[in-house]
C-alpha positions in Angstrom: 0.0 0.0 0.0 1.3 3.4 -0.9 1.4 6.4 1.4 2.7 9.9 1.3 5.3 11.0 4.0 5.6 14.7 4.7 8.7 16.0 6.3 8.4 18.8 8.8 11.4 21.3 9.4 12.1 19.6 12.8 12.5 16.3 11.0 9.3 14.8 12.4 7.1 13.2 9.8 3.4 13.0 8.9 2.2 9.8 7.2 -0.9 10.1 5.1 -2.9 7.2 3.5 -5.6 7.6 0.9 -8.6 5.3 1.1 -8.8 2.8 -1.7 -12.5 3.4 -1.8 -12.1 7.0 -2.7 -13.6 8.0 -6.1 -11.0 10.7 -6.5 -7.6 10.1 -8.0 -4.8 9.2 -5.5 -2.8 12.3 -6.4 -5.7 14.7 -6.1 -6.7 13.2 -2.8 -3.2 13.7 -1.4 -3.0 17.2 -2.7 -6.4 18.0 -1.3 -5.5 16.6 2.1 -2.3 18.7 2.1 -4.2 21.9 1.3 -6.8 21.3 4.0 -4.3 20.3 6.7 -1.6 22.9 6.1 0.9 20.5 4.6 1.2 22.5 1.3 4.8 23.4 0.6 6.3 20.7 2.9 8.7 18.2 1.1 7.3 14.7 0.7 7.9 11.3 -0.7 5.5 8.7 -1.9 6.6 5.4 -0.4 5.4 1.9 0.1 4.1 1.4 3.6 6.3 -1.6 4.0 9.3 0.7 4.2 8.0 2.4 7.3 9.0 1.2 10.8 7.3 -2.1 11.6 5.7 -1.0 14.8 3.7 2.1 15.2 4.2 2.1 19.0 6.5 5.1 18.9 5.0 7.1 16.0 5.7 10.4 17.9 9.5 9.6 17.6 9.6 8.9 13.9 11.9 11.2 12.0 13.1 11.5 8.4 14.3 13.7 5.6 13.2 13.7 1.9 14.9 10.9 0.0 16.0 9.1 3.2 14.4 6.3 5.2 12.3 7.0 8.4 14.0 6.2 11.7 13.0 6.2 15.3 14.6 8.8 17.5 15.3 7.0 20.7 15.5 10.2 22.7 11.9 11.1 21.9 10.5 7.8 23.2 8.6 8.3 26.4 7.6 5.4 28.7 3.9 4.7 28.9 2.3 5.2 32.3 1.4 1.9 33.9 -0.9 2.8 36.7 -4.0 5.1 36.9 -2.1 7.5 39.1 0.8 7.8 36.5 -1.8 8.4 33.7 -3.5 11.1 35.7 -0.1 12.8 36.4 0.8 12.6 32.7 -2.6 14.2 31.7 -2.1 17.0 34.3 1.4 17.7 32.9 -0.1 18.4 29.4 
């Protein structure tokens, strides 16, 4: 399955998939999505989704640059809260 990967200036990425049930062309759908979500002007690559990291567990830590593969920045990975108290503290911190 193909997807479009947008590269933000801070090296974070945005991965966009187009529904296979869409009656619009794939290219038009991607461009429309970019206009509506403020992604116009960002560099992007159209890639096969199999080239993305295998697990989506740390999507907030995915980074990349145009023409290069996506990697996981280990310094951006945050441990998940395990108890209800830890979850409440994490929510309050936001």
